[in-house]
C-alpha positions, 0 to 999 in steps of 0.5 A: 232440882228436887225440893223437899216437901214440908209435912206439918205435924200437930203440936201440943199447944196452939202457941207453939211453933209448927213442927216440920219434917225436913229431908236433910238430903234436900236443899229447900223446903216447899210449904203448903197452905195454910202455913205457907200463907202465914209464913209469907205474910209475916215477914215475906219469907220464901217465894211462890211456885207455879203450883201455889206452894211456898218455897223456902231457901236455906237462909230463910229456913235457918233464920226461921228456926233461929227465931223460933218460928218453926221446929224442924225434925228429921223426916226419917225419925222424930229427932229435932234438927239443931241450927248447927246441923242445918249449917253443916248441911247447907255448907256442904251444898254451898261453901259460901252459905255461912257468909250469905246467911250472915248478910241475910240475917243482918239485913233482916235484923235491920228490918228489910224485906229480903228476896233471895235471887237465883242469879249469881250477880244478885244473891239478895234484893231488898225493897223500899219501905212498904214494898214487898215481893210480887207487888213492887220492884226491888231497887237494891241488890246485895252481893256478899264478899267474905273479908280476906278472900280474893275477888274475881274481877271478871265476876265483879265486872259482871255484877256491876254491869248487870246492876247498871242494866237493871237500874239498881243500886249495888251494895257489896257486903263485906263480912269480917272474921267476927261475922260483922257486916259492912256495906259499900256502894260500888259503881263502875267508872269508864276512863280513857282508853276504855280502862275500867276502875271501880269506885267503892264509896264510903261505908253505908249503914242502911237505915232501919226499915221496920215498917216493911212487914218484919217482926 
C-alpha cells in the first residue's frame, strides 16, 4: 500500500506547529526525522518503518490535528485541511473510521499509550504504566463496537480466541449514539457439549495513566 510522504514547510514562529503537506488520496503519512522523533517521543504516536521513518495512521493524524500539534495543507495547494475534511476522507476509506477514532481519542484522553494494530482481531493495543511501543509488550487489546450494530459472532469468536492465544486481556469498547465509550471485559466460557457462550463482565473504567508519556 502506497503511503503519503510528509513535507515540512517553514513556519513563521518557532512556537507554531509544523505545517505539513498531505496528499488526500493517501491513507497514511510517513514522517521523516527530525520531526518523526519529536512526534514519537512526545506521546508515542506512529510506528517506525524499515527505512527509519515514522508512519502515522488515520486516527493518529486526526488527533494530532485536533490537538494543534500539526497543521495540514493540501499537497496540490496551500489550503489548510480541516478536521472535517479528514473525517470525510478517512471514512470513505474505512466506514468504521469514526467509531474507531472515538475509542482511540478516549483512550488517549485517559492517558494511555495506544498502538494501532494491523490485525482485525486487535485494532488497538494499550500499554501498562511506563510501557511503550518497541520496548515493552502490550497487555490489553481493544475492539470497538458501535452501539446498535449487529455483532458478527464468528468474528467475535475469533477475537476472543486470539486474545486468549496472545495472553492478553480483551476489552470491548461500545460507542453509544452520543459518542460516549464504555468498556467491557469479554471472556469465553466452554460449556457442556462444546457449546460456546460469552461472558461480558461489569463495565470497566480504565484508570488514568497520565505517566505513560502523554501530554
